[in-house]
N, CA, C and O atoms as a GROMACS GRO file, in nm:
protein
  280
    1MET      N    1  -0.146   1.091  -0.777
    1MET     CA    2  -0.255   0.999  -0.750
    1MET      C    3  -0.252   0.963  -0.602
    1MET      O    4  -0.146   0.959  -0.539
    2LYS      N    5  -0.367   0.938  -0.548
    2LYS     CA    6  -0.377   0.896  -0.408
    2LYS      C    7  -0.428   0.752  -0.404
    2LYS      O    8  -0.538   0.721  -0.449
    3TYR      N    9  -0.344   0.665  -0.348
    3TYR     CA   10  -0.380   0.524  -0.333
    3TYR      C   11  -0.410   0.495  -0.186
    3TYR      O   12  -0.345   0.549  -0.097
    4LYS      N   13  -0.507   0.411  -0.163
    4LYS     CA   14  -0.537   0.364  -0.028
    4LYS      C   15  -0.434   0.258   0.006
    4LYS      O   16  -0.396   0.177  -0.079
    5ILE      N   17  -0.389   0.258   0.132
    5ILE     CA   18  -0.297   0.155   0.178
    5ILE      C   19  -0.358   0.086   0.299
    5ILE      O   20  -0.438   0.145   0.372
    6VAL      N   21  -0.320  -0.038   0.319
    6VAL     CA   22  -0.361  -0.114   0.436
    6VAL      C   23  -0.236  -0.138   0.519
    6VAL      O   24  -0.135  -0.186   0.468
    7ILE      N   25  -0.244  -0.104   0.647
    7ILE     CA   26  -0.131  -0.125   0.739
    7ILE      C   27  -0.174  -0.226   0.842
    7ILE      O   28  -0.279  -0.214   0.905
    8GLU      N   29  -0.090  -0.328   0.860
    8GLU     CA   30  -0.119  -0.433   0.958
    8GLU      C   31  -0.006  -0.440   1.060
    8GLU      O   32   0.111  -0.429   1.024
    9LYS      N   33  -0.041  -0.458   1.185
    9LYS     CA   34   0.058  -0.476   1.291
    9LYS      C   35   0.092  -0.624   1.299
    9LYS      O   36   0.004  -0.708   1.314
   10ALA      N   37   0.220  -0.654   1.290
   10ALA     CA   38   0.268  -0.792   1.304
   10ALA      C   39   0.336  -0.805   1.440
   10ALA      O   40   0.338  -0.709   1.518
   11ALA      N   41   0.391  -0.920   1.469
   11ALA     CA   42   0.452  -0.944   1.600
   11ALA      C   43   0.568  -0.849   1.628
   11ALA      O   44   0.581  -0.801   1.740
   12GLY      N   45   0.653  -0.822   1.529
   12GLY     CA   46   0.770  -0.740   1.553
   12GLY      C   47   0.783  -0.619   1.465
   12GLY      O   48   0.883  -0.547   1.473
   13ASN      N   49   0.684  -0.592   1.380
   13ASN     CA   50   0.692  -0.479   1.288
   13ASN      C   51   0.554  -0.445   1.234
   13ASN      O   52   0.452  -0.494   1.284
   14TYR      N   53   0.552  -0.362   1.133
   14TYR     CA   54   0.429  -0.329   1.060
   14TYR      C   55   0.448  -0.367   0.915
   14TYR      O   56   0.561  -0.370   0.866
   15ALA      N   57   0.340  -0.397   0.847
   15ALA     CA   58   0.344  -0.428   0.705
   15ALA      C   59   0.233  -0.349   0.637
   15ALA      O   60   0.128  -0.324   0.696
   16ALA      N   61   0.257  -0.311   0.512
   16ALA     CA   62   0.157  -0.236   0.436
   16ALA      C   63   0.149  -0.291   0.295
   16ALA      O   64   0.245  -0.345   0.240
   17TYR      N   65   0.029  -0.277   0.236
   17TYR     CA   66   0.011  -0.312   0.096
   17TYR      C   67  -0.091  -0.219   0.033
   17TYR      O   68  -0.164  -0.149   0.102
   18VAL      N   69  -0.093  -0.220  -0.100
   18VAL     CA   70  -0.180  -0.132  -0.177
   18VAL      C   71  -0.277  -0.219  -0.256
   18VAL      O   72  -0.235  -0.284  -0.353
   19PRO      N   73  -0.405  -0.223  -0.218
   19PRO     CA   74  -0.499  -0.310  -0.290
   19PRO      C   75  -0.507  -0.285  -0.441
   19PRO      O   76  -0.529  -0.378  -0.518
   20ASP      N   77  -0.489  -0.160  -0.483
   20ASP     CA   78  -0.497  -0.128  -0.625
   20ASP      C   79  -0.370  -0.158  -0.703
   20ASP      O   80  -0.369  -0.151  -0.826
   21LEU      N   81  -0.261  -0.192  -0.631
   21LEU     CA   82  -0.133  -0.224  -0.696
   21LEU      C   83  -0.084  -0.359  -0.646
   21LEU      O   84   0.003  -0.364  -0.559
   22PRO      N   85  -0.137  -0.468  -0.699
   22PRO     CA   86  -0.097  -0.600  -0.652
   22PRO      C   87   0.054  -0.617  -0.651
   22PRO      O   88   0.123  -0.584  -0.747
   23GLY      N   89   0.104  -0.670  -0.540
   23GLY     CA   90   0.247  -0.693  -0.527
   23GLY      C   91   0.322  -0.576  -0.467
   23GLY      O   92   0.442  -0.587  -0.441
   24CYS      N   93   0.255  -0.466  -0.445
   24CYS     CA   94   0.320  -0.348  -0.387
   24CYS      C   95   0.307  -0.357  -0.235
   24CYS      O   96   0.200  -0.333  -0.178
   25VAL      N   97   0.418  -0.391  -0.171
   25VAL     CA   98   0.420  -0.412  -0.026
   25VAL      C   99   0.543  -0.348   0.036
   25VAL      O  100   0.641  -0.320  -0.033
   26ALA      N  101   0.536  -0.324   0.166
   26ALA     CA  102   0.650  -0.270   0.240
   26ALA      C  103   0.634  -0.304   0.387
   26ALA      O  104   0.524  -0.331   0.435
   27THR      N  105   0.746  -0.301   0.458
   27THR     CA  106   0.744  -0.323   0.602
   27THR      C  107   0.829  -0.216   0.670
   27THR      O  108   0.910  -0.149   0.607
   28GLY      N  109   0.807  -0.204   0.800
   28GLY     CA  110   0.887  -0.110   0.878
   28GLY      C  111   0.875  -0.140   1.025
   28GLY      O  112   0.784  -0.211   1.069
   29ALA      N  113   0.968  -0.086   1.102
   29ALA     CA  114   0.969  -0.108   1.246
   29ALA      C  115   0.857  -0.032   1.315
   29ALA      O  116   0.807  -0.074   1.419
   30THR      N  117   0.818   0.082   1.257
   30THR     CA  118   0.712   0.164   1.315
   30THR      C  119   0.607   0.192   1.208
   30THR      O  120   0.630   0.170   1.089
   31ARG      N  121   0.493   0.240   1.251
   31ARG     CA  122   0.387   0.277   1.156
   31ARG      C  123   0.438   0.387   1.062
   31ARG      O  124   0.418   0.380   0.941
   32LYS      N  125   0.504   0.488   1.120
   32LYS     CA  126   0.556   0.599   1.040
   32LYS      C  127   0.657   0.551   0.936
   32LYS      O  128   0.650   0.591   0.819
   33GLU      N  129   0.749   0.466   0.977
   33GLU     CA  130   0.848   0.412   0.884
   33GLU      C  131   0.780   0.330   0.774
   33GLU      O  132   0.820   0.338   0.658
   34THR      N  133   0.680   0.254   0.810
   34THR     CA  134   0.608   0.172   0.713
   34THR      C  135   0.539   0.258   0.609
   34THR      O  136   0.539   0.226   0.490
   35ILE      N  137   0.480   0.369   0.652
   35ILE     CA  138   0.415   0.460   0.558
   35ILE      C  139   0.518   0.519   0.462
   35ILE      O  140   0.493   0.528   0.342
   36GLN      N  141   0.633   0.559   0.514
   36GLN     CA  142   0.740   0.611   0.428
   36GLN      C  143   0.786   0.505   0.327
   36GLN      O  144   0.807   0.536   0.210
   37GLU      N  145   0.800   0.384   0.374
   37GLU     CA  146   0.845   0.274   0.286
   37GLU      C  147   0.742   0.242   0.178
   37GLU      O  148   0.779   0.215   0.064
   38ILE      N  149   0.613   0.243   0.213
   38ILE     CA  150   0.512   0.210   0.113
   38ILE      C  151   0.500   0.323   0.010
   38ILE      O  152   0.470   0.297  -0.106
   39GLU      N  153   0.523   0.447   0.052
   39GLU     CA  154   0.524   0.557  -0.044
   39GLU      C  155   0.634   0.535  -0.148
   39GLU      O  156   0.611   0.552  -0.268
   40THR      N  157   0.751   0.498  -0.103
   40THR     CA  158   0.862   0.468  -0.194
   40THR      C  159   0.826   0.350  -0.284
   40THR      O  160   0.852   0.353  -0.404
   41ALA      N  161   0.768   0.247  -0.225
   41ALA     CA  162   0.730   0.128  -0.302
   41ALA      C  163   0.628   0.162  -0.410
   41ALA      O  164   0.634   0.108  -0.521
   42ILE      N  165   0.535   0.251  -0.379
   42ILE     CA  166   0.434   0.291  -0.479
   42ILE      C  167   0.501   0.360  -0.596
   42ILE      O  168   0.471   0.330  -0.712
   43VAL      N  169   0.591   0.453  -0.568
   43VAL     CA  170   0.662   0.524  -0.675
   43VAL      C  171   0.738   0.425  -0.763
   43VAL      O  172   0.731   0.433  -0.886
   44LEU      N  173   0.810   0.332  -0.702
   44LEU     CA  174   0.886   0.233  -0.779
   44LEU      C  175   0.795   0.140  -0.857
   44LEU      O  176   0.827   0.101  -0.970
   45HIS      N  177   0.681   0.104  -0.799
   45HIS     CA  178   0.585   0.016  -0.865
   45HIS      C  179   0.531   0.084  -0.992
   45HIS      O  180   0.522   0.023  -1.098
   46ILE      N  181   0.496   0.212  -0.978
   46ILE     CA  182   0.444   0.288  -1.092
   46ILE      C  183   0.552   0.302  -1.199
   46ILE      O  184   0.523   0.288  -1.318
   47GLU      N  185   0.675   0.330  -1.158
   47GLU     CA  186   0.786   0.338  -1.255
   47GLU      C  187   0.802   0.208  -1.331
   47GLU      O  188   0.828   0.209  -1.451
   48SER      N  189   0.787   0.096  -1.262
   48SER     CA  190   0.800  -0.034  -1.327
   48SER      C  191   0.691  -0.055  -1.432
   48SER      O  192   0.719  -0.105  -1.541
   49PHE      N  193   0.567  -0.017  -1.399
   49PHE     CA  194   0.459  -0.026  -1.498
   49PHE      C  195   0.496   0.054  -1.622
   49PHE      O  196   0.485   0.005  -1.735
   50ARG      N  197   0.541   0.176  -1.602
   50ARG     CA  198   0.574   0.264  -1.714
   50ARG      C  199   0.692   0.210  -1.794
   50ARG      O  200   0.692   0.213  -1.917
   51ASP      N  201   0.795   0.161  -1.723
   51ASP     CA  202   0.913   0.106  -1.790
   51ASP      C  203   0.877  -0.012  -1.879
   51ASP      O  204   0.942  -0.035  -1.981
   52HIS      N  205   0.774  -0.088  -1.840
   52HIS     CA  206   0.733  -0.205  -1.917
   52HIS      C  207   0.619  -0.175  -2.014
   52HIS      O  208   0.564  -0.265  -2.077
   53GLY      N  209   0.584  -0.047  -2.027
   53GLY     CA  210   0.480  -0.008  -2.121
   53GLY      C  211   0.341  -0.052  -2.080
   53GLY      O  212   0.251  -0.063  -2.163
   54GLU      N  213   0.323  -0.077  -1.953
   54GLU     CA  214   0.193  -0.122  -1.901
   54GLU      C  215   0.116  -0.004  -1.844
   54GLU      O  216   0.177   0.091  -1.793
   55PRO      N  217  -0.016  -0.008  -1.850
   55PRO     CA  218  -0.094   0.102  -1.792
   55PRO      C  219  -0.083   0.100  -1.639
   55PRO      O  220  -0.077  -0.005  -1.576
   56VAL      N  221  -0.080   0.218  -1.582
   56VAL     CA  222  -0.076   0.232  -1.436
   56VAL      C  223  -0.220   0.221  -1.385
   56VAL      O  224  -0.305   0.301  -1.425
   57PRO      N  225  -0.248   0.125  -1.298
   57PRO     CA  226  -0.384   0.111  -1.246
   57PRO      C  227  -0.427   0.237  -1.172
   57PRO      O  228  -0.355   0.289  -1.087
   58ALA      N  229  -0.545   0.285  -1.205
   58ALA     CA  230  -0.601   0.401  -1.136
   58ALA      C  231  -0.649   0.360  -0.997
   58ALA      O  232  -0.695   0.247  -0.979
   59PRO      N  233  -0.639   0.449  -0.901
   59PRO     CA  234  -0.692   0.418  -0.768
   59PRO      C  235  -0.843   0.396  -0.776
   59PRO      O  236  -0.915   0.480  -0.830
   60GLN      N  237  -0.890   0.284  -0.723
   60GLN     CA  238  -1.033   0.253  -0.725
   60GLN      C  239  -1.083   0.206  -0.589
   60GLN      O  240  -1.204   0.205  -0.564
   61CYS      N  241  -0.991   0.169  -0.504
   61CYS     CA  242  -1.027   0.112  -0.374
   61CYS      C  243  -1.091   0.220  -0.285
   61CYS      O  244  -1.052   0.336  -0.289
   62SER      N  245  -1.188   0.179  -0.207
   62SER     CA  246  -1.247   0.269  -0.108
   62SER      C  247  -1.241   0.201   0.027
   62SER      O  248  -1.227   0.079   0.037
   63VAL      N  249  -1.251   0.281   0.130
   63VAL     CA  250  -1.241   0.230   0.266
   63VAL      C  251  -1.360   0.279   0.348
   63VAL      O  252  -1.401   0.394   0.336
   64THR      N  253  -1.413   0.191   0.430
   64THR     CA  254  -1.518   0.228   0.523
   64THR      C  255  -1.506   0.142   0.647
   64THR      O  256  -1.436   0.041   0.646
   65GLU      N  257  -1.574   0.179   0.749
   65GLU     CA  258  -1.573   0.099   0.872
   65GLU      C  259  -1.714   0.052   0.902
   65GLU      O  260  -1.812   0.120   0.872
   66VAL      N  261  -1.723  -0.063   0.962
   66VAL     CA  262  -1.851  -0.114   1.011
   66VAL      C  263  -1.832  -0.152   1.156
   66VAL      O  264  -1.723  -0.194   1.197
   67GLU      N  265  -1.936  -0.138   1.233
   67GLU     CA  266  -1.930  -0.176   1.374
   67GLU      C  267  -2.020  -0.296   1.398
   67GLU      O  268  -2.136  -0.297   1.357
   68VAL      N  269  -1.966  -0.396   1.463
   68VAL     CA  270  -2.043  -0.516   1.493
   68VAL      C  271  -2.027  -0.549   1.642
   68VAL      O  272  -1.928  -0.511   1.705
   69ALA      N  273  -2.123  -0.619   1.695
   69ALA     CA  274  -2.114  -0.662   1.835
   69ALA      C  275  -2.009  -0.771   1.847
   69ALA      O  276  -2.007  -0.864   1.766
   70ALA      N  277  -1.924  -0.760   1.945
   70ALA     CA  278  -1.819  -0.860   1.963
   70ALA      C  279  -1.862  -0.968   2.060
   70ALA      O  280  -1.785  -1.061   2.086
   0.00000   0.00000   0.00000
């Protein structure tokens, strides 16, 4: 499955979350590290759903950009 992730730059690191998997978050020192960490978090999150007999949420989130005058 392919899930959309959101990556945010913080003061000293990066943070990521998965809109379709509430509570699935990760951080890292670099963007690349953060992506690796969120991939691991997604796998563990899905395993937890399965371990608890809960359905795994299907990816539904979409992403687009809009341009506005600043």
